[in-house]
N, C-alpha and C positions, 0 to 999 in steps of 0.2 A: 743840561748843564754837556756829556755830551758836546751836541750843535753847534754849540760857541766856542767848544775847544778846535775841533773836528773843521769850522769856519776859520780861525783864523791861522791854522794849522794850512789848509788848502790855498788861501789866497797868500802863503807867503810865500809855501815851492807853487805854485801859478803863477805869481811873479818874473819867481825865480826860473821858472821854464820860459821865459819870455823874455832873459836876459840874449843875447844874440849869440854866443855859443851855444847855450841848452839848445833856443827856438829850433833855427838851423840841423841841428845835431838830434834831440828827438819831438819839442814839443812840435814840428810841422805837419809830422805825419797827422797828428789829434784838428790841424789847424786847414789841413783840403778839403773838408769840409766848412763851407765857407754859409751855406745857407743850410746849416747843421736836422739832422734827424736825431729821433732814441740810437740808431745804431752810429751814432758816432757819439757817441754820450763814452761811450768802453773802445773806442779805436787808438789805444796809443803804445807808442814804442817803448818797451819793455823797461828801460831802463824809468822810465815817468810810472812804468803803473807799482814799479817800486817804491818811490818816492815812496807819491796819492795814495799806495798801501800801507806807506809806516804811520801814519794817524791809527791802524790798529794791532799791532804790542802796545802802545804809545797810553792807550786807553784803556788797556787790559789791565798789562804792571799798575801801568799810573793813575787808578783812579779807583774804586773795592763799587763794581758794577755787577749787578742782578742777569743772571742771564736772562735773563726776559728783556732788558730795560738797552742790552748788548745785542740784540738783534730785532730788539725794533731800532735803536740807531742804526746798525742794516741795508734793512728794511730802508728807513728811511734814506740813508743817505742813495740803497739804491734809485727807488723813484726819484728822489728830486732830482741827482743828475740827469734823469733821463728824459725826467720834466725841462730840465735847462734845455736842456737838445730838441725840447721838439720844435723849435717851428712855430708854436703856435700855440700867444697870450689863451687860459684860459681866468685868469681874474676879471674883472668885469671895472668898468672904468676905479669908481666911486672907491676900489681899495684901492685905488693908487692918491688918495684922498686920506682918507683913513689916516690916525695917527700913531697906527704898526703897517701899515699895507708900507709905507714909502719904506720901509725900509727889509723889506723883502724882498730877495734877490731872486723877478722871474725870466721867465724863457725868452719874453722882450730883450732885457737885459743880456745877456746870457749871447742870445743871437746878434741884438752891438756889441760885443769881442770878436764873435767869428769875419762880421760882416767889417769893420774895421785893422781888425790883429792888436790893440794895442785896450784897456784900464777895464772899465769890472770883471774886476779879475775873483771877485767871491764868487763864491758854494751857495751856502742859505742867505747871507744877508746881504747889506749894500755898504751897512755900518765902516766894512774899514776902506775900502772902497773912497769911501765919503771921509773921513775920517783920514785916512796920506794921500788927501788929491787924487788918486786914479775911474775913480764915478767917471763917463759918458756926460763929458756936459748936452749930450743930446738925445742922452735917453727918453727924457722926459717928454722931450715934442717926437720923436719915435713913438710912442707908446701917446700920443694924443692920435698924433694921426690914424694908427690902427686903431683903433677904438671910434672913430668920425666915420672912419671906411667900410668898419663894421657897421655902424646904426645906422638901424632901420629910417627909413628917410621920415619926412615932417609931413602931417597934412598939409603942410600948406607950401610943401616942395610937388607935390607932383604936378603935373598939368592937370588943367579943367578936364581934359576929354580921358584920363583915366581914372577919375575921382567916380565914388560908386556912391551913391545917391542911393537912403531909406526910405 
């Protein structure tokens, strides 16, 4: 439940950060990484850091959480934010055609956000972007292109001179 609550919180804070007044003064620091790396995951202006960390007291005082659940959430939050800025897709193509896979925010979705500066505001899931009309329409094509480039060549696409005969 904490991931869903945090995803909603993050989505709306992130959209707020893309409003002109906040973007130029606060969020632009994070977006200096057009092709982000894990080091960019926590490269924030202090104001944004305070806003992003605001979820922690909300969860601690607003939900009955076992300490292990809380630390599991913190660990997942850290790892998922680094993964979102990895610049490398870990999930196979089949993940995106799975009914649950299309709802998970991946590195490609967030990398496209850094490349184009708009849309794909979610952290863990894509449903806020889908529901609010902010999912970039080029996300699916970017994923397809990525997987086509990384796919091993098919036997019939290898030139005849390079085929090994058994």
